[in-house]
Structure formats: C-alpha cells, structure tokens
ChimeraX commands (.cxc) that place a marker at each C-alpha (Angstrom):
marker #1 position 17.67,1.76,-4.10 radius 0.5
marker #1 position 14.08,2.45,-5.20 radius 0.5
marker #1 position 10.58,1.54,-4.12 radius 0.5
marker #1 position 7.61,0.46,-6.20 radius 0.5
marker #1 position 4.47,-0.14,-4.16 radius 0.5
marker #1 position 0.76,-0.78,-4.56 radius 0.5
marker #1 position -2.12,-0.51,-2.12 radius 0.5
marker #1 position -4.50,-3.43,-1.62 radius 0.5
marker #1 position -7.60,-3.34,0.56 radius 0.5
marker #1 position -7.33,-6.26,2.99 radius 0.5
marker #1 position -10.13,-5.63,5.45 radius 0.5
marker #1 position -12.80,-3.23,6.57 radius 0.5
marker #1 position -11.12,0.16,6.89 radius 0.5
marker #1 position -7.63,-1.32,6.58 radius 0.5
marker #1 position -5.24,-1.54,3.69 radius 0.5
marker #1 position -1.91,-3.18,3.03 radius 0.5
marker #1 position 0.84,-1.88,0.81 radius 0.5
marker #1 position 2.59,-4.83,-0.71 radius 0.5
marker #1 position 5.08,-4.85,-3.51 radius 0.5
marker #1 position 8.78,-4.88,-3.92 radius 0.5
marker #1 position 11.80,-2.91,-2.83 radius 0.5
marker #1 position 14.48,-2.69,-5.49 radius 0.5
marker #1 position 17.95,-3.00,-4.04 radius 0.5
marker #1 position 20.76,-2.50,-6.50 radius 0.5
marker #1 position 23.05,-4.96,-4.77 radius 0.5
marker #1 position 23.62,-8.67,-4.25 radius 0.5
marker #1 position 20.39,-9.21,-2.29 radius 0.5
marker #1 position 18.03,-8.13,-5.07 radius 0.5
marker #1 position 14.33,-7.14,-4.75 radius 0.5
marker #1 position 12.09,-8.26,-1.87 radius 0.5
marker #1 position 8.39,-8.04,-0.95 radius 0.5
marker #1 position 7.59,-5.90,2.06 radius 0.5
marker #1 position 4.38,-5.04,3.94 radius 0.5
marker #1 position 2.97,-1.87,5.46 radius 0.5
marker #1 position -0.56,-1.21,6.74 radius 0.5
marker #1 position -2.65,1.91,7.23 radius 0.5
marker #1 position -6.18,2.83,8.31 radius 0.5
marker #1 position -6.23,6.33,6.81 radius 0.5
marker #1 position -3.16,6.85,4.55 radius 0.5
marker #1 position -1.97,9.56,6.95 radius 0.5
marker #1 position 0.02,7.18,9.12 radius 0.5
marker #1 position 1.63,3.92,8.00 radius 0.5
marker #1 position 2.94,1.02,10.05 radius 0.5
marker #1 position 5.83,-0.80,8.40 radius 0.5
marker #1 position 6.06,-4.54,9.04 radius 0.5
marker #1 position 9.21,-5.17,7.03 radius 0.5
marker #1 position 10.10,-7.84,4.50 radius 0.5
marker #1 position 7.63,-10.73,4.15 radius 0.5
marker #1 position 9.16,-12.39,1.07 radius 0.5
marker #1 position 12.93,-12.33,0.97 radius 0.5
marker #1 position 15.08,-11.65,-2.10 radius 0.5
marker #1 position 14.78,-12.30,-4.83 radius 0.5
marker #1 position 11.02,-11.79,-5.06 radius 0.5
marker #1 position 8.82,-9.12,-6.62 radius 0.5
marker #1 position 5.55,-8.24,-8.45 radius 0.5
marker #1 position 3.37,-8.90,-5.41 radius 0.5
marker #1 position -0.34,-8.21,-4.85 radius 0.5
marker #1 position -2.92,-9.49,-2.36 radius 0.5
marker #1 position -6.32,-10.89,-3.17 radius 0.5
marker #1 position -8.81,-8.48,-1.53 radius 0.5
marker #1 position -10.69,-11.34,0.19 radius 0.5
marker #1 position -9.50,-14.24,2.31 radius 0.5
marker #1 position -9.93,-17.78,1.02 radius 0.5
marker #1 position -10.70,-20.38,3.69 radius 0.5
marker #1 position -9.73,-17.80,6.29 radius 0.5
marker #1 position -6.27,-17.17,4.84 radius 0.5
marker #1 position -4.78,-14.28,2.90 radius 0.5
marker #1 position -3.45,-15.00,-0.58 radius 0.5
marker #1 position -0.42,-13.22,-2.04 radius 0.5
marker #1 position 0.46,-13.49,-5.72 radius 0.5
marker #1 position 4.13,-12.84,-6.43 radius 0.5
marker #1 position 7.12,-13.82,-8.55 radius 0.5
marker #1 position 10.21,-15.40,-7.01 radius 0.5
marker #1 position 13.34,-14.86,-9.06 radius 0.5
marker #1 position 15.70,-17.42,-7.57 radius 0.5
marker #1 position 15.75,-21.05,-8.67 radius 0.5
marker #1 position 15.45,-22.07,-5.01 radius 0.5
marker #1 position 12.20,-20.11,-4.72 radius 0.5
marker #1 position 10.75,-21.45,-7.94 radius 0.5
marker #1 position 12.07,-18.63,-10.08 radius 0.5
marker #1 position 11.21,-19.37,-13.69 radius 0.5
marker #1 position 9.64,-16.01,-14.50 radius 0.5
marker #1 position 6.25,-17.30,-13.38 radius 0.5
marker #1 position 3.36,-16.16,-11.15 radius 0.5
marker #1 position 2.95,-18.09,-7.91 radius 0.5
marker #1 position 0.88,-17.62,-4.76 radius 0.5
marker #1 position 1.50,-18.04,-1.04 radius 0.5
marker #1 position -1.00,-18.15,1.83 radius 0.5
marker #1 position -0.95,-16.61,5.30 radius 0.5
marker #1 position -3.00,-16.39,8.48 radius 0.5
marker #1 position -1.44,-13.10,9.62 radius 0.5
marker #1 position 0.02,-11.35,6.53 radius 0.5
marker #1 position 3.53,-11.90,7.94 radius 0.5
marker #1 position 4.34,-15.62,7.73 radius 0.5
marker #1 position 3.72,-17.17,4.31 radius 0.5
marker #1 position 3.47,-20.69,2.94 radius 0.5
marker #1 position 5.71,-22.12,0.23 radius 0.5
marker #1 position 4.92,-20.87,-3.30 radius 0.5
marker #1 position 2.28,-22.67,-5.38 radius 0.5
marker #1 position 2.26,-22.37,-9.17 radius 0.5
marker #1 position -0.43,-20.24,-10.80 radius 0.5
marker #1 position 0.68,-19.12,-14.27 radius 0.5
marker #1 position 3.83,-19.78,-16.28 radius 0.5
marker #1 position 5.41,-18.21,-19.36 radius 0.5
marker #1 position 4.35,-19.94,-22.56 radius 0.5
marker #1 position 7.03,-21.86,-24.42 radius 0.5
marker #1 position 7.96,-20.88,-27.95 radius 0.5
marker #1 position 7.51,-17.58,-29.74 radius 0.5
marker #1 position 4.61,-16.31,-27.62 radius 0.5
marker #1 position 4.41,-12.66,-26.59 radius 0.5
marker #1 position 4.71,-13.79,-22.92 radius 0.5
marker #1 position 7.39,-16.45,-23.40 radius 0.5
marker #1 position 10.31,-14.96,-21.43 radius 0.5
marker #1 position 8.68,-14.12,-18.10 radius 0.5
marker #1 position 5.39,-12.90,-16.64 radius 0.5
marker #1 position 4.31,-11.04,-13.49 radius 0.5
marker #1 position 1.11,-9.87,-11.87 radius 0.5
marker #1 position -0.20,-6.39,-12.55 radius 0.5
marker #1 position -2.84,-4.83,-10.24 radius 0.5
marker #1 position -4.59,-6.91,-7.55 radius 0.5
marker #1 position -7.03,-9.31,-9.30 radius 0.5
marker #1 position -10.63,-8.12,-9.63 radius 0.5
marker #1 position -13.35,-10.38,-8.23 radius 0.5
marker #1 position -16.14,-11.13,-10.74 radius 0.5
marker #1 position -18.95,-13.67,-10.81 radius 0.5
marker #1 position -16.90,-15.72,-13.27 radius 0.5
marker #1 position -13.64,-15.73,-11.30 radius 0.5
marker #1 position -10.68,-13.53,-10.40 radius 0.5
marker #1 position -9.83,-11.35,-13.40 radius 0.5
marker #1 position -6.03,-11.20,-13.57 radius 0.5
marker #1 position -4.15,-8.62,-15.62 radius 0.5
marker #1 position -0.50,-9.50,-15.98 radius 0.5
marker #1 position 2.55,-8.29,-17.88 radius 0.5
marker #1 position 4.29,-10.62,-20.28 radius 0.5
marker #1 position 7.77,-10.21,-21.72 radius 0.5
marker #1 position 9.24,-11.45,-24.99 radius 0.5
marker #1 position 12.92,-11.40,-25.82 radius 0.5
marker #1 position 13.51,-9.76,-29.22 radius 0.5
marker #1 position 16.62,-8.67,-31.14 radius 0.5
marker #1 position 15.72,-5.08,-30.18 radius 0.5
marker #1 position 15.43,-5.96,-26.47 radius 0.5
marker #1 position 12.62,-7.02,-24.14 radius 0.5
marker #1 position 9.03,-6.20,-25.18 radius 0.5
marker #1 position 6.40,-5.81,-22.42 radius 0.5
marker #1 position 2.69,-6.34,-23.10 radius 0.5
marker #1 position -0.44,-6.90,-20.98 radius 0.5
marker #1 position -2.57,-10.04,-20.94 radius 0.5
marker #1 position -5.68,-11.47,-19.26 radius 0.5
marker #1 position -6.44,-14.63,-17.32 radius 0.5
marker #1 position -9.31,-15.86,-15.16 radius 0.5
marker #1 position -8.66,-17.70,-11.89 radius 0.5
marker #1 position -11.07,-19.83,-9.87 radius 0.5
marker #1 position -12.65,-17.87,-7.00 radius 0.5
marker #1 position -12.18,-20.59,-4.40 radius 0.5
marker #1 position -8.87,-22.03,-5.63 radius 0.5
marker #1 position -6.86,-19.34,-7.44 radius 0.5
marker #1 position -4.10,-21.77,-8.42 radius 0.5
marker #1 position -6.66,-23.12,-10.90 radius 0.5
marker #1 position -6.52,-21.13,-14.14 radius 0.5
marker #1 position -9.89,-21.22,-15.88 radius 0.5
marker #1 position -9.06,-19.22,-19.00 radius 0.5
marker #1 position -6.05,-17.44,-20.45 radius 0.5
marker #1 position -6.34,-15.10,-23.38 radius 0.5
marker #1 position -3.94,-16.14,-26.17 radius 0.5
marker #1 position -3.32,-12.57,-27.34 radius 0.5
marker #1 position -2.33,-9.46,-25.46 radius 0.5
marker #1 position -4.78,-6.60,-24.76 radius 0.5
marker #1 position -2.28,-3.72,-24.48 radius 0.5
marker #1 position 1.08,-3.26,-26.22 radius 0.5
marker #1 position 3.57,-0.42,-26.66 radius 0.5
marker #1 position 2.51,1.42,-29.82 radius 0.5
marker #1 position 2.55,5.10,-28.81 radius 0.5
marker #1 position 5.82,7.05,-28.91 radius 0.5
marker #1 position 5.80,7.52,-25.13 radius 0.5
marker #1 position 5.47,3.74,-24.69 radius 0.5
marker #1 position 8.26,2.90,-27.13 radius 0.5
marker #1 position 10.78,5.57,-26.10 radius 0.5
marker #1 position 12.02,6.28,-22.58 radius 0.5
marker #1 position 14.25,4.96,-19.82 radius 0.5
marker #1 position 13.24,1.38,-20.72 radius 0.5
marker #1 position 11.83,1.24,-24.27 radius 0.5
marker #1 position 8.86,-0.85,-25.40 radius 0.5
marker #1 position 7.20,-1.22,-22.00 radius 0.5
marker #1 position 3.59,-1.07,-20.85 radius 0.5
marker #1 position 3.49,-2.15,-17.20 radius 0.5
marker #1 position 0.05,-2.51,-15.53 radius 0.5
marker #1 position 0.02,-1.25,-11.94 radius 0.5
marker #1 position -3.38,0.08,-10.79 radius 0.5
marker #1 position -6.98,-0.88,-11.57 radius 0.5
marker #1 position -10.31,0.78,-10.75 radius 0.5
marker #1 position -13.80,-0.42,-11.66 radius 0.5
marker #1 position -16.61,2.11,-11.81 radius 0.5
marker #1 position -19.69,-0.05,-11.21 radius 0.5
marker #1 position -22.08,2.67,-12.36 radius 0.5
marker #1 position -20.55,2.91,-15.85 radius 0.5
marker #1 position -18.86,-0.53,-15.88 radius 0.5
marker #1 position -15.66,1.27,-16.88 radius 0.5
marker #1 position -12.29,-0.27,-16.05 radius 0.5
marker #1 position -9.45,2.22,-15.59 radius 0.5
marker #1 position -6.00,0.71,-15.90 radius 0.5
marker #1 position -3.09,2.82,-14.75 radius 0.5
marker #1 position 0.18,1.67,-16.27 radius 0.5
marker #1 position 3.79,2.69,-16.64 radius 0.5
marker #1 position 5.06,3.50,-20.13 radius 0.5
marker #1 position 8.75,2.99,-20.98 radius 0.5
marker #1 position 9.52,3.46,-17.26 radius 0.5
marker #1 position 9.12,7.19,-17.90 radius 0.5
marker #1 position 5.39,8.05,-17.79 radius 0.5
marker #1 position 2.19,7.06,-15.98 radius 0.5
marker #1 position -0.71,6.43,-18.36 radius 0.5
marker #1 position -4.39,5.50,-18.33 radius 0.5
marker #1 position -6.25,2.99,-20.49 radius 0.5
marker #1 position -10.00,2.31,-20.25 radius 0.5
marker #1 position -12.35,-0.51,-21.21 radius 0.5
marker #1 position -15.69,-1.97,-20.16 radius 0.5
marker #1 position -15.50,-4.82,-17.67 radius 0.5
marker #1 position -18.18,-6.68,-19.62 radius 0.5
marker #1 position -16.01,-6.58,-22.75 radius 0.5
marker #1 position -12.97,-7.93,-20.89 radius 0.5
marker #1 position -15.04,-10.75,-19.35 radius 0.5
marker #1 position -16.55,-11.64,-22.72 radius 0.5
marker #1 position -13.18,-11.87,-24.43 radius 0.5
marker #1 position -11.52,-13.95,-21.70 radius 0.5
marker #1 position -14.51,-16.31,-21.49 radius 0.5
marker #1 position -14.21,-16.86,-25.25 radius 0.5
marker #1 position -10.63,-18.12,-24.77 radius 0.5
marker #1 position -10.04,-21.88,-24.70 radius 0.5
marker #1 position -10.40,-23.57,-21.34 radius 0.5
marker #1 position -7.11,-24.23,-19.61 radius 0.5
marker #1 position -6.29,-27.94,-19.15 radius 0.5
marker link #1:1,2 radius 0.2
marker link #1:2,3 radius 0.2
marker link #1:3,4 radius 0.2
marker link #1:4,5 radius 0.2
marker link #1:5,6 radius 0.2
marker link #1:6,7 radius 0.2
marker link #1:7,8 radius 0.2
marker link #1:8,9 radius 0.2
marker link #1:9,10 radius 0.2
marker link #1:10,11 radius 0.2
marker link #1:11,12 radius 0.2
marker link #1:12,13 radius 0.2
marker link #1:13,14 radius 0.2
marker link #1:14,15 radius 0.2
marker link #1:15,16 radius 0.2
marker link #1:16,17 radius 0.2
marker link #1:17,18 radius 0.2
marker link #1:18,19 radius 0.2
marker link #1:19,20 radius 0.2
marker link #1:20,21 radius 0.2
marker link #1:21,22 radius 0.2
marker link #1:22,23 radius 0.2
marker link #1:23,24 radius 0.2
marker link #1:24,25 radius 0.2
marker link #1:25,26 radius 0.2
marker link #1:26,27 radius 0.2
marker link #1:27,28 radius 0.2
marker link #1:28,29 radius 0.2
marker link #1:29,30 radius 0.2
marker link #1:30,31 radius 0.2
marker link #1:31,32 radius 0.2
marker link #1:32,33 radius 0.2
marker link #1:33,34 radius 0.2
marker link #1:34,35 radius 0.2
marker link #1:35,36 radius 0.2
marker link #1:36,37 radius 0.2
marker link #1:37,38 radius 0.2
marker link #1:38,39 radius 0.2
marker link #1:39,40 radius 0.2
marker link #1:40,41 radius 0.2
marker link #1:41,42 radius 0.2
marker link #1:42,43 radius 0.2
marker link #1:43,44 radius 0.2
marker link #1:44,45 radius 0.2
marker link #1:45,46 radius 0.2
marker link #1:46,47 radius 0.2
marker link #1:47,48 radius 0.2
marker link #1:48,49 radius 0.2
marker link #1:49,50 radius 0.2
marker link #1:50,51 radius 0.2
marker link #1:51,52 radius 0.2
marker link #1:52,53 radius 0.2
marker link #1:53,54 radius 0.2
marker link #1:54,55 radius 0.2
marker link #1:55,56 radius 0.2
marker link #1:56,57 radius 0.2
marker link #1:57,58 radius 0.2
marker link #1:58,59 radius 0.2
marker link #1:59,60 radius 0.2
marker link #1:60,61 radius 0.2
marker link #1:61,62 radius 0.2
marker link #1:62,63 radius 0.2
marker link #1:63,64 radius 0.2
marker link #1:64,65 radius 0.2
marker link #1:65,66 radius 0.2
marker link #1:66,67 radius 0.2
marker link #1:67,68 radius 0.2
marker link #1:68,69 radius 0.2
marker link #1:69,70 radius 0.2
marker link #1:70,71 radius 0.2
marker link #1:71,72 radius 0.2
marker link #1:72,73 radius 0.2
marker link #1:73,74 radius 0.2
marker link #1:74,75 radius 0.2
marker link #1:75,76 radius 0.2
marker link #1:76,77 radius 0.2
marker link #1:77,78 radius 0.2
marker link #1:78,79 radius 0.2
marker link #1:79,80 radius 0.2
marker link #1:80,81 radius 0.2
marker link #1:81,82 radius 0.2
marker link #1:82,83 radius 0.2
marker link #1:83,84 radius 0.2
marker link #1:84,85 radius 0.2
marker link #1:85,86 radius 0.2
marker link #1:86,87 radius 0.2
marker link #1:87,88 radius 0.2
marker link #1:88,89 radius 0.2
marker link #1:89,90 radius 0.2
marker link #1:90,91 radius 0.2
marker link #1:91,92 radius 0.2
marker link #1:92,93 radius 0.2
marker link #1:93,94 radius 0.2
marker link #1:94,95 radius 0.2
marker link #1:95,96 radius 0.2
marker link #1:96,97 radius 0.2
marker link #1:97,98 radius 0.2
marker link #1:98,99 radius 0.2
marker link #1:99,100 radius 0.2
marker link #1:100,101 radius 0.2
marker link #1:101,102 radius 0.2
marker link #1:102,103 radius 0.2
marker link #1:103,104 radius 0.2
marker link #1:104,105 radius 0.2
marker link #1:105,106 radius 0.2
marker link #1:106,107 radius 0.2
marker link #1:107,108 radius 0.2
marker link #1:108,109 radius 0.2
marker link #1:109,110 radius 0.2
marker link #1:110,111 radius 0.2
marker link #1:111,112 radius 0.2
marker link #1:112,113 radius 0.2
marker link #1:113,114 radius 0.2
marker link #1:114,115 radius 0.2
marker link #1:115,116 radius 0.2
marker link #1:116,117 radius 0.2
marker link #1:117,118 radius 0.2
marker link #1:118,119 radius 0.2
marker link #1:119,120 radius 0.2
marker link #1:120,121 radius 0.2
marker link #1:121,122 radius 0.2
marker link #1:122,123 radius 0.2
marker link #1:123,124 radius 0.2
marker link #1:124,125 radius 0.2
marker link #1:125,126 radius 0.2
marker link #1:126,127 radius 0.2
marker link #1:127,128 radius 0.2
marker link #1:128,129 radius 0.2
marker link #1:129,130 radius 0.2
marker link #1:130,131 radius 0.2
marker link #1:131,132 radius 0.2
marker link #1:132,133 radius 0.2
marker link #1:133,134 radius 0.2
marker link #1:134,135 radius 0.2
marker link #1:135,136 radius 0.2
marker link #1:136,137 radius 0.2
marker link #1:137,138 radius 0.2
marker link #1:138,139 radius 0.2
marker link #1:139,140 radius 0.2
marker link #1:140,141 radius 0.2
marker link #1:141,142 radius 0.2
marker link #1:142,143 radius 0.2
marker link #1:143,144 radius 0.2
marker link #1:144,145 radius 0.2
marker link #1:145,146 radius 0.2
marker link #1:146,147 radius 0.2
marker link #1:147,148 radius 0.2
marker link #1:148,149 radius 0.2
marker link #1:149,150 radius 0.2
marker link #1:150,151 radius 0.2
marker link #1:151,152 radius 0.2
marker link #1:152,153 radius 0.2
marker link #1:153,154 radius 0.2
marker link #1:154,155 radius 0.2
marker link #1:155,156 radius 0.2
marker link #1:156,157 radius 0.2
marker link #1:157,158 radius 0.2
marker link #1:158,159 radius 0.2
marker link #1:159,160 radius 0.2
marker link #1:160,161 radius 0.2
marker link #1:161,162 radius 0.2
marker link #1:162,163 radius 0.2
marker link #1:163,164 radius 0.2
marker link #1:164,165 radius 0.2
marker link #1:165,166 radius 0.2
marker link #1:166,167 radius 0.2
marker link #1:167,168 radius 0.2
marker link #1:168,169 radius 0.2
marker link #1:169,170 radius 0.2
marker link #1:170,171 radius 0.2
marker link #1:171,172 radius 0.2
marker link #1:172,173 radius 0.2
marker link #1:173,174 radius 0.2
marker link #1:174,175 radius 0.2
marker link #1:175,176 radius 0.2
marker link #1:176,177 radius 0.2
marker link #1:177,178 radius 0.2
marker link #1:178,179 radius 0.2
marker link #1:179,180 radius 0.2
marker link #1:180,181 radius 0.2
marker link #1:181,182 radius 0.2
marker link #1:182,183 radius 0.2
marker link #1:183,184 radius 0.2
marker link #1:184,185 radius 0.2
marker link #1:185,186 radius 0.2
marker link #1:186,187 radius 0.2
marker link #1:187,188 radius 0.2
marker link #1:188,189 radius 0.2
marker link #1:189,190 radius 0.2
marker link #1:190,191 radius 0.2
marker link #1:191,192 radius 0.2
marker link #1:192,193 radius 0.2
marker link #1:193,194 radius 0.2
marker link #1:194,195 radius 0.2
marker link #1:195,196 radius 0.2
marker link #1:196,197 radius 0.2
marker link #1:197,198 radius 0.2
marker link #1:198,199 radius 0.2
marker link #1:199,200 radius 0.2
marker link #1:200,201 radius 0.2
marker link #1:201,202 radius 0.2
marker link #1:202,203 radius 0.2
marker link #1:203,204 radius 0.2
marker link #1:204,205 radius 0.2
marker link #1:205,206 radius 0.2
marker link #1:206,207 radius 0.2
marker link #1:207,208 radius 0.2
marker link #1:208,209 radius 0.2
marker link #1:209,210 radius 0.2
marker link #1:210,211 radius 0.2
marker link #1:211,212 radius 0.2
marker link #1:212,213 radius 0.2
marker link #1:213,214 radius 0.2
marker link #1:214,215 radius 0.2
marker link #1:215,216 radius 0.2
marker link #1:216,217 radius 0.2
marker link #1:217,218 radius 0.2
marker link #1:218,219 radius 0.2
marker link #1:219,220 radius 0.2
marker link #1:220,221 radius 0.2
marker link #1:221,222 radius 0.2
marker link #1:222,223 radius 0.2
marker link #1:223,224 radius 0.2
marker link #1:224,225 radius 0.2
marker link #1:225,226 radius 0.2
marker link #1:226,227 radius 0.2
marker link #1:227,228 radius 0.2
marker link #1:228,229 radius 0.2
marker link #1:229,230 radius 0.2
view
C-alpha cells in the first residue's frame, strides 16, 4: 500500500490534502481527504471517493458556493474511461455524481489511452489553466506526457481550449529510465507573480522528482492560440 497526496488551499488559513491511496488489492485506489491549518497537525476525514478513483485535485475557489473536485474514476460504473471528471460538494465530504470534463482523444494522439489531472488548476483571467498527463499505448509500453487545457471559470465542465500537442515529454535519461520508464507526471505547481514564472514539479520515471519552469504568459498565449473546443 502506498500514498500519493497533494495539498490544495481550500479556504483562508485552511488546506485540504486530496489525492489517492494506492491499495494493491481488489479494492483499488480511492480518494481521501485530510485538512490542516498549519501542517503540524492533520485531521483525517477518510475516503470521499471510493475505489476505483484517483488523480484528484480541488479547485481553490468555490463555484456557486460549492467545492469542485476534479478526479478520474476507473470503474465503468463510475464513468471510468480514462477521462477527467468533476464532482461538487457543500462540505468536502459528500460529493455529487461525476460530470464529464475532458476525455482521451481517439486515434493516434499522444493522450489517446487515458488522461488525468496534474496539479490543482490555476485561476487566470482567461479561465482555469489545467495541466494534465496523457498516456499513449506504444509497442515499448505506455508513454506519459503533459498537456494544457483551459476551462471556463464559472462552469469548469466547459472546455474552452485544448492544446493539440504536449508541452513536456520524457526525453532526459532520468525520465526514460527508472521504475516506470518514459514517464513525466505533473504533481505540483507554483506561480511567482513577481517574475511570472511557473514552476512545475513532476515525477520522472517514478524514480525522481524534477522541476520544469516557464512563463505563465507564454503558457496562456499558446493555449489561447489552440482551436476553440466545440
């Protein structure tokens, strides 16, 4: 059993840790919740999305008074087609049924097998900037890359733009060789407003933690240049 978690700010002075617990058994991964005011003490609230579900992150602001959780169910019953969905909640414990957000692209696309959310989306004047991982099935095994999409601020099930190409792929030796080869997996995101620098922390080949940087303005420009989603 292993834990992969991420911290999302969900209110003034409060944070929630929401991601998935890997269970190597019949139940599979689940999404759990813990909260803290200071990161010295943590209150565990238990499972909020039952197996199989994973790749979860909260929007940092409520929409119409409700929290929004992006996640990826894995079971057919839960809408598991390797896609990103969202659920809504009044209390961070009880969640609505999943609503579709983003699906894998059919055909030979780099994100055709399955996709999942990376860090919590970043709020911009143009929409929620979403970094996600996309997987393609190849003869050498799964290949993980990172892509960009832009979601509507008021209705995040509405995808405004989706970049056709990936922005980060496994090229370096430490990204291509490791416990799980050919993986770049986005996990943490920081925006330095003074310099406009984006710092993306990502896992490489499930063996290393790495850092990639870019300017937010450049990411916004490239995603806004993508075709509008229907």
